[in-house]
C-alpha positions in Angstrom: 210.7 7.5 60.4 208.6 4.4 61.3 210.9 3.3 63.7 210.6 6.0 65.9 207.0 5.3 66.9 208.1 1.1 66.0 205.4 0.7 63.2 209.3 -1.1 62.2 211.4 -2.4 64.4 214.8 -1.2 64.8 217.2 -3.9 63.8 219.9 -1.7 66.3 220.3 1.2 67.8 218.3 3.7 70.5 215.2 5.7 70.3 214.4 8.2 72.9 212.1 10.7 73.0 210.7 12.3 76.1 212.8 10.7 78.1 211.5 7.0 77.0 213.8 4.5 75.4 210.9 4.0 72.7 212.8 0.4 71.6 212.7 -1.4 74.6 209.2 -0.2 75.9 207.0 -2.9 76.7 203.5 -3.2 75.0 201.3 -1.0 77.7 203.9 1.6 77.9 204.6 1.2 74.0 200.5 2.1 73.9 200.8 5.2 75.5 203.9 6.4 73.4 201.8 6.0 70.4 198.8 7.7 72.2 200.9 11.1 72.0 202.7 10.9 68.6 200.1 11.2 65.4 200.7 9.9 62.1 200.2 11.2 58.6 200.8 8.6 56.1 202.2 9.2 51.8 199.0 6.8 50.8 196.2 8.3 53.8 195.8 4.9 54.7 191.8 5.6 55.4 189.0 2.7 55.3 187.4 4.1 51.6 184.3 2.3 52.5 183.3 4.0 55.6 182.4 7.8 56.6 185.0 10.2 57.1 184.1 10.7 60.3 184.6 7.5 61.4 188.2 7.3 60.3 189.1 10.8 61.9 187.5 8.8 64.8 190.2 6.1 64.4 192.5 8.4 66.1 190.8 7.9 69.5 191.4 4.1 69.3 193.9 4.3 71.6 191.4 6.2 74.4 188.6 4.1 73.9 187.3 0.7 75.1 188.4 -1.6 72.0 185.5 -3.4 72.1 183.4 -0.3 71.7 185.7 0.9 69.1 185.3 -1.8 66.9 181.6 -1.6 66.9 182.1 2.6 66.0 180.5 3.7 69.3 182.6 6.8 70.4 182.3 8.6 72.8 179.5 11.9 72.0 182.6 14.1 73.3 184.6 12.5 70.8 182.4 12.6 67.6 181.9 16.8 68.7 185.6 16.7 68.3 186.6 14.7 65.5 183.8 17.4 63.6 186.1 20.1 65.1 189.2 18.8 63.6 187.1 18.5 60.1 186.0 22.1 60.4 190.1 22.7 61.5 191.0 21.4 58.1 188.1 22.3 56.1 185.9 19.5 55.9 182.9 19.4 57.6 180.6 19.5 55.6 182.3 16.0 54.5 182.0 14.3 57.9 179.1 11.8 56.5 180.2 11.2 52.9 182.3 7.9 52.1 186.1 8.3 52.2 186.7 7.2 48.4 184.2 10.2 47.5 186.6 12.8 48.9 189.4 13.9 46.0 193.7 13.3 47.2 194.3 16.8 49.3 190.9 15.9 51.1 191.9 12.5 51.9 194.7 13.7 53.6 193.1 16.3 55.1 191.1 13.5 56.6 194.6 12.4 57.4 195.5 15.4 59.3 192.2 15.4 61.3 192.8 12.3 62.6 196.1 12.8 63.9 194.7 15.8 65.7 192.0 13.9 67.6 195.8 11.8 69.5 196.1 15.5 71.1 199.9 14.5 70.1 202.5 16.0 71.0 204.3 14.6 67.9 203.2 14.1 64.4 205.0 12.2 61.9 204.5 13.3 58.5 206.0 10.3 56.3 206.3 12.2 52.2 202.6 13.8 53.1 202.4 15.3 49.9 204.1 13.1 47.2 201.0 11.9 45.9 199.7 15.3 45.3 199.6 18.6 43.0 202.4 21.9 43.9 199.0 23.5 44.7 197.7 20.7 47.0 201.1 19.9 48.5 201.1 23.6 49.5 197.5 23.7 51.3 198.5 20.2 53.2 202.4 21.7 54.6 200.8 25.1 55.5 198.1 22.8 57.6 201.1 20.8 59.6 202.6 24.1 59.7 199.8 26.0 61.3 199.5 23.0 63.9 203.3 23.1 64.7 203.2 27.0 65.1 199.9 27.5 66.7 199.5 24.1 68.9 203.1 23.6 69.8 203.0 20.3 67.7 206.7 18.8 67.1 206.1 17.9 63.0 208.4 15.4 61.6 208.3 15.5 57.7 210.0 13.2 55.2 210.1 15.5 52.1 212.0 15.1 48.7 211.3 18.8 47.3 213.8 21.1 47.8 210.9 24.2 47.3 209.0 22.9 50.3 212.2 22.2 52.6 213.4 26.1 51.9 209.7 27.1 53.0 208.2 25.4 55.9 211.9 23.6 57.6 213.0 25.1 60.7 215.5 22.1 60.6 216.6 20.0 58.1 218.3 16.3 58.1 219.2 14.6 55.3 219.8 10.6 54.9 221.0 8.9 52.1 221.4 4.8 52.5 220.4 4.9 56.0 222.9 7.5 57.0 223.1 11.1 57.9 224.8 12.9 55.1 223.3 17.0 55.9 222.1 18.3 59.2 221.6 22.2 59.4 219.2 25.0 58.3 217.3 25.2 55.2 219.0 28.4 54.3 222.5 26.1 54.3 221.0 23.3 51.4 220.6 24.6 47.9 219.9 22.8 44.7 223.5 21.4 43.8 223.7 19.8 47.6 220.5 18.4 47.4 221.0 16.5 43.9 224.4 15.5 45.1 222.4 13.5 48.1 219.7 12.5 46.3 220.6 12.9 42.8 219.9 14.2 39.2 216.2 13.4 39.5 215.8 15.3 42.7 212.8 17.2 42.0 211.4 21.1 42.6 207.4 21.2 43.4 207.3 24.7 42.3 
């Protein structure tokens, strides 16, 4: 997944998105491509000592003067936008709290708000619920589902919980050791196939 926006450089093959060859894009074009691709990380990737709103504003780094961003100076319109995105994920009252004061589920919602600051056309969600309990996992997936359905943003999400795949996915691609071993609808993949692909320890979130 991280090869899509070249956080990891692919060693072979070609990645094409929206008519653009991402794998050969020079740095300036890659910067423009990354502006349109939001990222939600498994371990949140927040600056814990910074305020929540500062973490959300990091989603605008590709759009503002780098020197000003180092000083945490953002246009007022971006600050208001960050507050609006926090409100959308139910965290507006926490805007000026430190990120490390939040629970895991709240930190992941900050990560979603940060991705929304990019006005993305695509969001890559890299195991966004792996660190969360089942109730929080469904909550995070519902936010991503809302962004997909109501904002028209493509969401590519890596998951290892079959229940979540069945509940939220429109299309499923299963990979094993870097190879595509299944592609189809959620209804076509059952417990037996899931365990065949990922082993007997494959989990259900409940």
